[in-house]
N, C-alpha and C positions, 0 to 999 in steps of 0.2 A: 637678132633676138628681139622679140616683140613683147613688152610688158603687158600683163593681163590684169584686169580687175579681179580681186579675190575677196571672198567673204567667209568667215568662220561662223557656222550656224550650229545651234544646239543639236545634238544627236542622242547621246545617252550619258549616264554618269561615268561611263568608261571611255569617253572620247567625244570629240566634236567633228562636224563634217566640214571639209574645205570645198567651197563652191567657186568655180572658175567661170568667168564670163568670156567666151570665145568671140573673136571679132566677126566670125561668120560660121554658119552651120557646117559641120563635117559631112562629107559624103560617105556612104557605106563602103567600107574597105580602106578608107583613107587613113594614113598613118600620121601621128602627131608626136612631135618631140616637145616635151615639157620639162623645163628646169625650175625646180622649187628651191629657193634659198630659205633655210630655216635654222633655228638653234634649238637644241634639246639638252637634257641633262637630268631632269627630274621626271618622275612618273613611275608607275608600277612595273613597267617592263625593263627599266634600267636600274640595276642594283649596284650601289656603291658600298664597299666594305672598308671598314677601318682596319689598321694593322691587327688590332685585337681580335678581329673576326676571321683572320686567316690562320693557317697552320704555323707559318713561320714567325708571325707576330712582328714582322719588321716593316713591311710595305703595304700600302693600300691595294685594293683589288676591285675590279669592275667586271660585271657580266650582264648579259641581257637574257631575259626569259620571255619568249614570245607567245607561247600557247596559253590561253586560246586567242585572246584579242588584245594582247598587251604590247605588241610591237608598234602599234599606232603611237605610243609614247616614245618610240625610238626613231621612227622616220615616218613621213607622210606616205600613204600608199593605200592600195585596195586591200584592207586587212580582213580578208575573208579566205577560207580554204578553197573557195570556188575558183579563185584566180591564181594561176601559176606563172612565174617568170624567172628568167635568169637574172643575175645581178653581178656587179663588181663594186669594189670598195677600196679606197686608199686611206689607211689609218696611220697617223703619225703619233708616236707615243714618246714619253720621256726616256732618257737613258736609263738602262737597268730594268726596263719593262719589255714584255713581249706581247704582241697581239695575235690572236687566232680567231678564225671565223669558220662557219659551216660552208666551206668552199672547196671546189675540186682542185684548184691550183692556188699557190701562194708563193710570194717571194719577198725577201727583205732587202731594202736599200740601206746598206750599212752607214752611208755618209750622214743621214739625218734620222736614222731609226724609224723609217717609214716601211710599212707592210702593205703589199698590194695583193688583193684577193679577187678571185673570179669563180663564180658558180656557173658552170656551162650547161647544167641541166635545169629545166624549169621546176621550181618549187613554190609552195604557198608561202605567204609572208611570215607565218608563225615559225617557220623553220630557219629563218635568217637569224644567226646568233653571233655574238661578239664577246670575247673575253680579253681583258688586259690585266696582266699581273706579272709577278716574278715567277714565271713558269719555264720549265725545261722539259725535254722529251727524251725518250729512250725507245729504240726499236724492239718490238716484241714479236714480229712476224714479217712475212714478205710484203704485206701491204698495211701494216698496223704499227702505230706508236702509242705509247702511253705518255700523257702530259700531266704534270703536277708541279707543285712548289718543290724547290730543291730538297727540302727535308722529307718529302714523301716519295721522291722518284725511285729510289732503290727498292722500297717496299712495293711500289706499283709494278716495277719491272719484274721482280721476283714472283709476284702473284699471277701476272698475266702473260709471262713469256711463253710463247707457243700455244696459248689457249685459244685466242680469238680466231686464228686461221682454221682450226678444227670446226668451230661453229659455223664460220662463213662457208666452208667447203660443203658441209652438210646442207646448209640453207640453199646453196646454189643447185645442188643435186635435186632438192625437193621443189624449189620455186623458180629456178631459172637464174640467169646471170646476175651477179652483183654489179650494178651499173655506176656506182658512186666513186670508183677508183680506190681510195684509201678508206680504211675504217679505223679511226683513232679514238681513244678514250681519254677524256680530260677528267682527272680527279679534282673535284672542286674543294674549296676550303670547308672546314668542318661546319660552318654556319649555313651551308647550302641546305635549304629546307626540304628539297625534293629527293626522291629516290634516283631519278634519272630523267634526262630529256634527250630524245632521239634525233638531235640535230644532224643532218646529213654530213657524212665524212668525219664528224667529231662529236661523239656522244658525251654529254655532260653527266657525270655520275657523282653520287655521294662517296666520300672517302670511307664510309662505313663498310664498303665492299672489300676493303683491305683487311681481311681477317687474319692474315699471316699464314694460313694453311690451305689456301685455295678452296675453302669450304663454301664460299659464296660466289665463285666465278660463274656459276650457271645462271645467276640473276641477269647477267648481261645478254643472255639469249633473247630476252624479251625485246631489248633495245635493238639488237641485230635484226630481229624479225620485222621490225618497223621499216627496215630498208626496202622491203617489198610491199608491206601492207601499212599504209599511212603516209610514208614518204613518197613512194612510187605511185601507188593507187590510193587516192585520198578521199575522205568524205567531203562532199561539196558544201555541206553546212554542219554546224556543230550539233544540230538535232539528230543527226545520224552518225554520231561518234562511234557507234558499235562497228561501223564498217572499218574504222581504223583499229579499234581495240579488240573486237571479237575475233576478227581474222588474225590479228597478231597473237592473241592468246592461243589460238589453234595452231598457228605456225610455230610458236615457241614450244608447245608441247609435242609437236611432231619432231622438231630438232632434238628435244630432250629425250624422246623415246628412242631415237636412233643412237644417241650418245650414251645415255644412262640406263635405258631399258624401260619397259612398260610399268613395272612395279613402282619405281621411284617417281616416274612422271605422274602416275595416278595418285600417289600420295601427295605430291605437290598440288595437283588439281583438286583433291579433296580439301586441302587447306583453303583454296580459292572458293570452293563451294560453301565452306563454312563461313567465310567472310560475306558471301552473298546472302546466306541465311540470316546472319547477324544483322546485316543492313536492312533486309526486308522486315525482320522482326521489329527493328527500331522504328521504321517509317510506316509500317503497315504495307501489306502486299499491293493494295489498291492505289498506292501513291502514284501520281501521274509520272514521276521520274522513273518508275519501275517498268516503263515501256522501252523498247528499243528505238522507236521513233518518237523523239521528244519534241513537243512544240515549245520552242523558246520564244516567248512573247517579246515584242519590241521593247528595248530598254533593259531587258534582263541580261546580265552578264553570263555568258556561257559557263564560266568557271563556277558559278553558283549552282549549276545543275549537275556538277560532277558527283559520281557515286560508283559503286561496284557493278551496277547493272550492265552498262555497255561492255565491260570486260567479261564477266562470268556468264551472264545470260546470253551475251553475244557469242561467247565460246560455245555454249550449248546449242545455239541455232546453227552455227557452222558445223558442229558435230552432227546435228540432225540431218543437214544436207549430205554429209558424208555417209550417214547411216542409210539414207534413201538410195544412194549409189550402191552401197553394199560391198564395194571393193576398194581397199585403201589405195592401191596403185592407180586405179582409175581416177580417184578423187585427187590424188597428188598431181596427176597429169592435168586434170581440170584446173587446179590452182595455178599451174604454170601458164595455161592458156588464158586464164582470167587476168593474171598479171600482165601478160603480153598484150592482151586486148585493150587494157585500160591504163597502161603505163604512161606516166607523166600527165594523167588526167585526174579530174575531180568528178566523182560520180555520186549518185543517189542509190538507195537500196533497190529501187525498181530496176536500175541498170544492171546491178549485180545479179538479181534474182531472175530477170529475163534472160540474161546471158546463160545462167545455170540451166534454165529450161530449154533454151535453144541448143546448148551443148549436149544435153541428154534428152533427145526428142522422145525416146521411149518413156521417160518419166513424165514429160509434158503430156504425152498422150494418155497416160494413166491418171492425170489430174492431181499430181502429188501436191500442188500448191493449194488444194482445197480439201484435203483429207480432214474429216470432222475432228475437231479438237487440236489439230496441228496445222491449221490454215496459215499460210504465210502472212496473211493480214493480221491474224491473231498474234503471231509472233511479234509483229512490228508495232501493233497499235493497242494491244490489251496489256495493262499492267499485271504484274504478278509473277509467281514462280514459273520457271521454264516448263513448258508442256512436255519436253523430252530432256532426260538426263543421260549423258554418256555413261557407259559402264566403267566404274572405277574399281571393280573387284580385284584386278591384278595387284592393286595396292594393299589388299588385305594382308598379304604375306609380311608386309612391313608394319602395317597399322596394328595388327592384333598383338604382336609382342610388346609394342609400346604401350598399348592400353592395359595389357595384363601387368606389366611392370608398374604402371601408375597405380593400379589397384593394390599391389603389394605395399607401396609406400603410403597409401591412404588408410591401411588397416590399423585398427587400434592397437593390435599386438604385432609388432614388426617382425616378420619372418626373414631374418638376415640370411639364412641358408638358401632360401628360395631366391632372394635378391642376388646373392653372389653367383647363383647358377645362371644368371642372365648376363651374357657378355655384350656390352654395348660398344666395344672398341671399334667395330666396323660400321656403326650406324652413321649415316650421312645427315646433313643438316635437317632435312624435312622430317626424318624419322625422329630425331631428337626434339624438333619443334613439336611434333605430334605428342610425344611423351610429356613434354613440359606443359603443353596446353591442357592435357588431361589432369596433370598434377595441379595446375592452377584452378581448374574447375572443381577439384576435390578439396581445395584449400579453404579454411585453415586445416593443416594436417595435425594429427595428434602430437602432443608435446614431445620435442626432441627429434622428431622425424626429419625436419628441414635441416637441422644441424648434421644429422647422420647422412642425409642425402648429399649435402655439400661436400662432406669429407669423402664419401664414396665415389663421387664423380667429379674430379677436378677438371675434366675436359668440358664440363658444363659450368661449374661454379667459378672457374678461372678462365673461361673462354674469352677470346677476342672477337669471335663471331657475333656481330651485332644482333642477329635474330635470336641467338641463344642468350645474349646479355639482357636483351629486353625482357624476355620471359623469366629469366632467373631473377631479375630485379622485381618483376611483378609478383613472383612467388615470395620473395623476401618481404615485400610490403603487405601482401595479403595475409602472411603469417606473423606479421609484426616482429620479424627476426632482426632485432636491433643490432646484433653482433655483426651483421653484414650490411648495415646501412651505408657504409663507406663505398660499397660497390655501386650502389645507386648514385651516390654523389659523383664517383669517378666517371661513370658512364655518361651522366649529363654534362660533366665538364668536358668530355672528349668529343662531343658531337652535338649538332643542333637540328638533326632531321626531324621534321614534324611527326612522322609516323612513330618514331621512338620516344620523342620528348613529351608530347601531350598526354599519351596514356599514363606515363609515369607520374606526371603532375596530378592527373585526375586520381590516380591510386593513392598518392601521398595525401592529397587534400581530403579524400573520403576516409582516410585511415585514422590511426591513433593521434593523440596530441603530439607525440614525438615525431611522427611522420609528417605532420603539418609544419612543425618547426624545421624539419629537414627540407621541406619544400621551400619555405621562405628563405632559409639560409642559402640554399643552392641557387635559387633564382637571383637573389641579391648578388651572388658571386659571378654568375654566368650571363646575366642579362646583356652586358656590353658585347658579348661575342655571338649573340643570337640574331637571326634575321628579324627585322622589325615586326613582320606579321606574326612570327612565332612568339615574340615578346608580348604582343597584344593578346594573343590567344591565351597565353599563360596568365596574364594579368586578369583576364576574365575568369579563368578557373579559380584563381586565388581571391577573386572578389576585389581586385585593386582598381580596375579600370575597364570600361567596355572596349572591345577590339576595334581596330581601325583597318580599313582596307578590305579587299574581297577575299574569297576563299582561295586557299592554295590547292593546286593540283598535287595529288599524291600518286606516283606511277608504279612503285614497286613495294 
């Protein structure tokens, strides 16, 4: 082993560059074995939780979060999605702790509590993930386990037993073989600020998905879809993130259509479209981040460019390609060919679109890439609303009853006979979400209506489903319904997901004096259990302190 001269040089605020002086130039194709000795422990990609930040409250916990460019604080490497590699790791942990990684194989050496991992498939650096904690597992399918702290494992098993395999089987029929071996889910501690992270072989998810009635199990379809789009075929740089997320949103909704039907899937897609509309209204359609191909300037953290556009506008572009083909089965077959062509590779938009045109030569001959107003270049490089929107009218059969019911509850004279005539017992999550979104838009409601609504629908006002709890808490605050402030407090005590936590603090702080008091009291009580970035965002909302750290990714 020959020691080399090394130098750390400035690169960006989110990392430095390690320069090595080789004794002699390398020849093309020559292989080099390099051993780097290093110490790490702090940094944005390595998260250390106190016992108070876990569900069990007894032992500390550690996990890594690599996307987009955070794993450079975990290990030295080529931290770009353009480079893929296999990896192996040996992790020694204290007695009473378990280590898990995003690896295809693992084994435990009992004598010294050492875990040995190997990822045999090439993956980009951001998908290398490690967790260490008091975690146990339970089988929920022929190739799936759930992992969680002991106090959550029974709930996780009950919620997902037999569920994952159905989604995987449908995904394989649509997009080709699942190549990662096992598909496990790790339910993170309540302080986990993200919705989920699609680490290969073991997806990290928020415990908010444990609704107790399987009403949120379909959320995992998005992460499963990344097994083909993102993990297997990957965007080569973060400026073309839509290749990961736009294709994944399309794949998610294809699986959902097979499992749950077109109406429910269109209703979910309408919710996504509304989020895109809200985002573009807030930023202005011409904002440069509202392009599918984003130019990320040197020194800009890719996390700071995150928004809804690559997800929902990307979904619209993939849907437009399917519309050009005009036959769903033919487009499904194309997606299989696309995955097979580029598996284990990192690609750019031009690679994907050129393959599309070569696969459908009759479309290439027609010049579909340059149809006025729908040019592929416009899709990629012009900010703004998608030129094409897929037809979501099958969802009207679910949306119209929800909208009509919201109108009844917003009326100055409440017609309880008409309300009682609407049976919501069979409504699934997104239909209830659509109803509550419309009620929130119409709030504040006439005096007494919120109290009546609460008593009428305990499946909403007493739900454990986090999507419903969020919206019910927002309705409570928008109507200053102090009788149920305790539900806002309880929800914020139970979890620390950014998507749920920050909107409620914004609602409290922009509300009445009593709501502001609730905000201060709740934050004082829950701050120790929150992720440090979420703590800092709340401090900014409450005017206590400017935030530290970079933007958090929000996946679901």
